[in-house]
Structures are given as C-alpha cells and as structure tokens.
N, C-alpha and C positions, 0 to 999 in steps of 0.2 A: 504493499499499499504506499503510495507517495506520501511524503511528509507535507502537511499543510503549511502554506506560507502564513507568516504571522507579521503583525505590525508592532513595532516596539512601543512600550509605554511612553517613551519620550516623544514619539510622533503624535501620540494621543494628546499629550499635554500641549504640544505645538498647535495642533488643530484647535484645541479648546481655547488657547490664548490668542490665536492669530486669525481664525477663520471669520472673514467678514460676514458671510452668509449666517453663520451661527449668532454673531453679535447683533446683527440686524434683526434676525428672527426673535431673539430674546427681548430686544428693545421693543419690537412691535407687539409682542405678547403683553409685556408689561404696561405699554401705553394703552393697549386695547382694554386690559383689565381695569385700568384707572378710569377710562372713559365709560366703560360698561357700568362701573359702579355709580358714577355720577349720573348717568342716564337711566338707571334702574327705576327711579321714582316715576318716570314717564313710560316705563315698560318698553324701552328701546335699547338696542345694543349700539355700540359705536359703529358697526358695519351698517346697520339699518339707518342710522343718522347720516352717514356718508352717502348712502344710496338715495335717501330722501333729498339731501342737499344737491345731488347730481341732477335730480329731477326738478329742482326749483328754478324753473326758467319759463319764459313767456309762452313757448310752444311745446307741444309734446316732444318727447325725445325718442329716437329710434333705439330699439334694444341693442343693436350692434355698437352704436356710438357710446352708450352708457357702459356696456361691457368693456369696451376699449378704455374709456376714462378711468374706470375702476380696476383695470388690469385683471379682469376675470373672464372666464369663458361664458358662453351664453347659457349653458346648462346650469352652471353655479349661480349666475344672475337670476335665472328662472326660479331656482329653488329659494333664493334670497328674497324674491318678490312675493312669493306665496303668502307668508304671514302678514306682510304689509297690505297685500290685496284683501286678505280675509278680514282685516281690521278696518277696511274702507279707507285706508291712507293713500293707496295707489290704485290707479286704474290701468289695466292693460287692454288695449284695443287693437283691432286690425287696422293696418294702414290702407286707406282706400286707394292710394296711388300704387301700392304694391302689396297685394293681398297675402303675400308670403311674410311680410314684415310686420312687426308688432311696434306699437307706439306706447310709451309709458308716460303717464300724467299723474302728477301729485294732486290729489283730491283737496277740496276745501278743508276737510277734516284733517288731512295730511299737512296742509299749510298751517293750520292752527296748531297742530302738535309741534311742528318744526319751529314755529314762532316761540313756543315755550322752551324748546330745546336749545336754541342758539344761545341765550344768556348763560346756560349751564355750560355749554361747550366753551364759550368765551372765557368764563371764569376758570375752568379747568385748564384751558389752553394757556392762559396767562400764568397760572401757577407753575405749569410744566416748563414754560420758557424761562421763567425766573430761576428755576432749579438747574438749569444747564450750566455746566462748569465754567464755560467761557462767556456765558451770557451773550451768545451770538447765534440766535436761532436761524438767521438768514444764511449763515455759513453752513449750518447743518442741513437746511432745506436744499441748498445748492448742491451739497455733496449727495444727498439722497436722490435728487433729480438726475444727477450724473450717473448714478448706478442704475436708475430705472430706464 
C-alpha cells in the first residue's frame, strides 16, 4: 500500500496565519453575526437587509442584475427571496418584455421595514468603522473591492 502524503503542521499554521480567504471569511462571518443581532428585532438577517437594499430603486430590478450585484447565483437568490416574498416584503413578477425573466420589486411593506432597518444599520456600521484599527474604512473598502 502506498504511503499517504501528508502536510506538515508548520504548513497548517502558515495557512491559518496567512490565508487571505480564511481571514476574509472569518471577518465576514463575524460582521454578519453582528448585523444579524442588530436586525433581529425586525426579524431580518443582514443578507435580507442587503437584498432589500438592492431592490430599493425606482424601477423593478431584473433577477440577473440583482444576483450579479450581490455576487450570488440565481438559485441562491431565488431561495433568499422566498421568505421575503412570503412576508409580503418583495414581489417577484414576470418581465412582460421577456417572459423568461423575473423582475423583483420591494413592496410598500418592504419599503416601510427597510426604513426602520436603515437607522439600525447606520448605527451598527458607525460603531464597526470606529473599531477599525487604523480608523480608515475607505482603505478597507478599496482593498475588498480589489479582491472582488
């Protein structure tokens, strides 16, 4: 039987300490938990808040455009929309110009909930930015955009 290859523990520590993907994922999870906690009184998750914000525009949004903006595939977006649609916060309709396409609209109820959520987001966001070590949130945003 051939001897199985192994990875040294030193390499494991190197990946733990240096892996950008790991560090970004950990930070994203921590931020998501923090925003989830602050949005809990409104029965929203941070992902639902972001999705609703992406729909806060004068005209209905095409599903493909929203999926692209949120960096998710259409199947994941469809699943994320279901609870919002059930709560009457979002409406999914057929695009009359292209019957294969779906249009997404924030309902009046959704707009009202979003109006309550924005001040919570602003307060939480302000606190997170103030906690950054170099107090330079724009630099962090620029770096994250470069990675995206």
